[in-house]
TIPALO-767263 format. One record per residue (C-alpha): x, y, z; residue in one letter; residue number from 1. Coordinates in steps of 0.5 Angstrom, whole numbers, plus 500, padded with zeros to 3 digits. Example, Ala and Ser with C-alpha at 12.3 -4.5 7.8 and 13.67 -1.06 7.14 Angstrom:
2
u->525 v->491 w->516 type->A seq->1 $
u->527 v->498 w->514 type->S seq->2 $
// end
This chain:
205
u->334 v->408 w->926 type->M seq->1 $
u->333 v->402 w->920 type->R seq->2 $
u->334 v->395 w->924 type->I seq->3 $
u->335 v->389 w->919 type->F seq->4 $
u->332 v->383 w->922 type->V seq->5 $
u->335 v->376 w->919 type->T seq->6 $
u->336 v->369 w->922 type->S seq->7 $
u->341 v->363 w->922 type->I seq->8 $
u->336 v->359 w->918 type->D seq->9 $
u->329 v->359 w->916 type->T seq->10 $
u->323 v->358 w->921 type->N seq->11 $
u->328 v->360 w->926 type->V seq->12 $
u->323 v->366 w->929 type->G seq->13 $
u->325 v->372 w->925 type->K seq->14 $
u->318 v->375 w->924 type->T seq->15 $
u->315 v->373 w->931 type->I seq->16 $
u->321 v->377 w->934 type->C seq->17 $
u->320 v->383 w->928 type->S seq->18 $
u->314 v->383 w->931 type->S seq->19 $
u->316 v->384 w->938 type->I seq->20 $
u->321 v->389 w->937 type->L seq->21 $
u->315 v->393 w->933 type->C seq->22 $
u->311 v->392 w->939 type->A seq->23 $
u->316 v->395 w->944 type->G seq->24 $
u->319 v->400 w->940 type->L seq->25 $
u->314 v->403 w->936 type->G seq->26 $
u->318 v->402 w->930 type->Y seq->27 $
u->314 v->401 w->923 type->D seq->28 $
u->315 v->395 w->919 type->Y seq->29 $
u->317 v->393 w->913 type->W seq->30 $
u->318 v->386 w->909 type->K seq->31 $
u->322 v->388 w->902 type->P seq->32 $
u->320 v->380 w->899 type->V seq->33 $
u->315 v->376 w->901 type->Q seq->34 $
u->315 v->369 w->898 type->C seq->35 $
u->309 v->364 w->899 type->G seq->36 $
u->303 v->365 w->904 type->D seq->37 $
u->300 v->371 w->901 type->L seq->38 $
u->294 v->369 w->905 type->D seq->39 $
u->297 v->370 w->911 type->F seq->40 $
u->304 v->374 w->910 type->S seq->41 $
u->309 v->376 w->915 type->D seq->42 $
u->306 v->383 w->914 type->S seq->43 $
u->300 v->380 w->916 type->M seq->44 $
u->302 v->376 w->922 type->K seq->45 $
u->306 v->383 w->925 type->V seq->46 $
u->299 v->387 w->924 type->K seq->47 $
u->295 v->382 w->927 type->S seq->48 $
u->300 v->380 w->934 type->Y seq->49 $
u->302 v->388 w->934 type->S seq->50 $
u->296 v->392 w->931 type->P seq->51 $
u->299 v->399 w->933 type->L seq->52 $
u->304 v->398 w->928 type->T seq->53 $
u->304 v->401 w->921 type->K seq->54 $
u->306 v->397 w->917 type->I seq->55 $
u->309 v->398 w->909 type->H seq->56 $
u->307 v->394 w->903 type->T seq->57 $
u->312 v->389 w->900 type->E seq->58 $
u->315 v->390 w->894 type->R seq->59 $
u->315 v->384 w->892 type->F seq->60 $
u->309 v->378 w->894 type->Q seq->61 $
u->311 v->372 w->890 type->L seq->62 $
u->306 v->366 w->890 type->K seq->63 $
u->312 v->360 w->891 type->A seq->64 $
u->315 v->359 w->898 type->P seq->65 $
u->321 v->358 w->895 type->M seq->66 $
u->327 v->363 w->895 type->S seq->67 $
u->326 v->370 w->892 type->P seq->68 $
u->331 v->369 w->886 type->H seq->69 $
u->327 v->362 w->884 type->E seq->70 $
u->320 v->364 w->886 type->A seq->71 $
u->321 v->371 w->882 type->A seq->72 $
u->323 v->367 w->875 type->K seq->73 $
u->317 v->362 w->875 type->L seq->74 $
u->313 v->369 w->875 type->E seq->75 $
u->318 v->371 w->870 type->N seq->76 $
u->321 v->377 w->874 type->M seq->77 $
u->327 v->379 w->876 type->D seq->78 $
u->329 v->382 w->882 type->I seq->79 $
u->334 v->388 w->882 type->S seq->80 $
u->337 v->392 w->888 type->L seq->81 $
u->335 v->398 w->885 type->N seq->82 $
u->328 v->396 w->885 type->D seq->83 $
u->327 v->397 w->892 type->F seq->84 $
u->325 v->404 w->896 type->R seq->85 $
u->327 v->405 w->903 type->L seq->86 $
u->320 v->407 w->906 type->P seq->87 $
u->319 v->414 w->909 type->K seq->88 $
u->320 v->412 w->915 type->S seq->89 $
u->327 v->413 w->920 type->E seq->90 $
u->325 v->408 w->925 type->E seq->91 $
u->323 v->401 w->922 type->I seq->92 $
u->324 v->394 w->923 type->I seq->93 $
u->326 v->391 w->916 type->I seq->94 $
u->325 v->383 w->916 type->E seq->95 $
u->329 v->379 w->911 type->G seq->96 $
u->328 v->373 w->907 type->A seq->97 $
u->331 v->367 w->910 type->G seq->98 $
u->339 v->368 w->912 type->G seq->99 $
u->343 v->373 w->909 type->V seq->100 $
u->346 v->369 w->904 type->M seq->101 $
u->340 v->367 w->901 type->V seq->102 $
u->339 v->370 w->893 type->P seq->103 $
u->335 v->375 w->890 type->L seq->104 $
u->337 v->374 w->884 type->N seq->105 $
u->342 v->370 w->879 type->Y seq->106 $
u->346 v->376 w->878 type->K seq->107 $
u->350 v->374 w->885 type->G seq->108 $
u->346 v->379 w->890 type->N seq->109 $
u->344 v->376 w->897 type->M seq->110 $
u->339 v->379 w->902 type->I seq->111 $
u->345 v->381 w->906 type->V seq->112 $
u->346 v->387 w->901 type->E seq->113 $
u->339 v->389 w->902 type->L seq->114 $
u->342 v->391 w->909 type->A seq->115 $
u->347 v->395 w->906 type->S seq->116 $
u->343 v->399 w->901 type->V seq->117 $
u->338 v->400 w->907 type->F seq->118 $
u->344 v->402 w->912 type->E seq->119 $
u->341 v->399 w->917 type->A seq->120 $
u->343 v->396 w->924 type->K seq->121 $
u->343 v->388 w->924 type->V seq->122 $
u->339 v->383 w->929 type->I seq->123 $
u->340 v->377 w->928 type->I seq->124 $
u->336 v->372 w->931 type->V seq->125 $
u->338 v->365 w->932 type->F seq->126 $
u->335 v->358 w->936 type->K seq->127 $
u->339 v->353 w->939 type->N seq->128 $
u->340 v->346 w->935 type->Y seq->129 $
u->345 v->342 w->933 type->L seq->130 $
u->349 v->346 w->928 type->G seq->131 $
u->347 v->353 w->930 type->S seq->132 $
u->354 v->355 w->933 type->I seq->133 $
u->357 v->354 w->926 type->N seq->134 $
u->351 v->357 w->922 type->H seq->135 $
u->351 v->364 w->928 type->T seq->136 $
u->359 v->365 w->927 type->L seq->137 $
u->358 v->365 w->920 type->L seq->138 $
u->352 v->369 w->920 type->T seq->139 $
u->355 v->374 w->924 type->I seq->140 $
u->362 v->373 w->921 type->D seq->141 $
u->358 v->375 w->914 type->K seq->142 $
u->355 v->381 w->916 type->V seq->143 $
u->361 v->384 w->919 type->K seq->144 $
u->364 v->383 w->913 type->S seq->145 $
u->360 v->387 w->908 type->V seq->146 $
u->361 v->393 w->914 type->G seq->147 $
u->354 v->392 w->917 type->L seq->148 $
u->353 v->394 w->925 type->D seq->149 $
u->351 v->389 w->929 type->V seq->150 $
u->346 v->391 w->935 type->L seq->151 $
u->346 v->384 w->938 type->G seq->152 $
u->343 v->377 w->938 type->L seq->153 $
u->336 v->375 w->940 type->L seq->154 $
u->335 v->368 w->942 type->V seq->155 $
u->329 v->363 w->940 type->V seq->156 $
u->327 v->358 w->945 type->G seq->157 $
u->331 v->353 w->950 type->D seq->158 $
u->337 v->356 w->954 type->E seq->159 $
u->344 v->352 w->952 type->V seq->160 $
u->349 v->356 w->956 type->I seq->161 $
u->355 v->353 w->953 type->S seq->162 $
u->353 v->354 w->946 type->S seq->163 $
u->351 v->362 w->947 type->E seq->164 $
u->357 v->363 w->952 type->R seq->165 $
u->361 v->360 w->946 type->I seq->166 $
u->358 v->365 w->941 type->I seq->167 $
u->358 v->371 w->945 type->E seq->168 $
u->366 v->370 w->946 type->D seq->169 $
u->368 v->368 w->940 type->A seq->170 $
u->364 v->375 w->937 type->T seq->171 $
u->364 v->379 w->942 type->Q seq->172 $
u->357 v->380 w->941 type->M seq->173 $
u->351 v->381 w->946 type->N seq->174 $
u->345 v->377 w->947 type->I seq->175 $
u->340 v->382 w->947 type->I seq->176 $
u->334 v->377 w->950 type->A seq->177 $
u->332 v->370 w->950 type->R seq->178 $
u->324 v->369 w->947 type->I seq->179 $
u->321 v->364 w->950 type->P seq->180 $
u->318 v->359 w->946 type->M seq->181 $
u->310 v->358 w->947 type->V seq->182 $
u->303 v->355 w->945 type->D seq->183 $
u->300 v->360 w->943 type->R seq->184 $
u->302 v->368 w->941 type->I seq->185 $
u->298 v->374 w->942 type->N seq->186 $
u->298 v->381 w->942 type->Q seq->187 $
u->299 v->381 w->951 type->K seq->188 $
u->305 v->376 w->949 type->W seq->189 $
u->308 v->380 w->944 type->V seq->190 $
u->307 v->386 w->948 type->T seq->191 $
u->310 v->384 w->955 type->E seq->192 $
u->316 v->381 w->950 type->Q seq->193 $
u->317 v->388 w->947 type->G seq->194 $
u->317 v->391 w->954 type->I seq->195 $
u->323 v->387 w->956 type->K seq->196 $
u->327 v->387 w->949 type->V seq->197 $
u->326 v->395 w->949 type->K seq->198 $
u->329 v->395 w->956 type->N seq->199 $
u->335 v->391 w->954 type->K seq->200 $
u->335 v->395 w->948 type->L seq->201 $
u->335 v->402 w->950 type->D seq->202 $
u->342 v->402 w->951 type->K seq->203 $
u->344 v->400 w->944 type->F seq->204 $
u->340 v->405 w->941 type->L seq->205 $
// end
């Protein structure tokens, strides 16, 4: 199965959750577009957290920590959906860049379209903060509107029962697991979280 990991905003925890999924499921990892942090990219982070994971090289490595459409423009490049070729792996975690409506180019193509091109199922990562209900519901609605299947949600950090309950009730989506906040992320912790997530996700796979 191909799983596309997206989130409701930037810096919510996609890469950590991708590492956990890779460690728990034994899936490969691929970040199609990396913007900024090339010295310690998301692929490098996943490899450090889950050393056994096979990492596939990014299609685009862009220097500026900006949305792909503008980061590519700064390097005189233009990203097209036709530029991407899915790695030859049937079991792979694909991590998006930012949220689903982050633009890939100035032609109107958005990150969510990559998930469609790859025919992947989607896991949405969210965190409880003021405004997160709206952001989560809009993200789920957009993913569903383009015909993609949502496997479920991963919530990062503190529990807010009232927010999580309304999100589940309004969307009929399940929260697969909660990923706690920790001071330091290491391989042992990622492996433990991976086992927990796998046990809860098995019924969806």
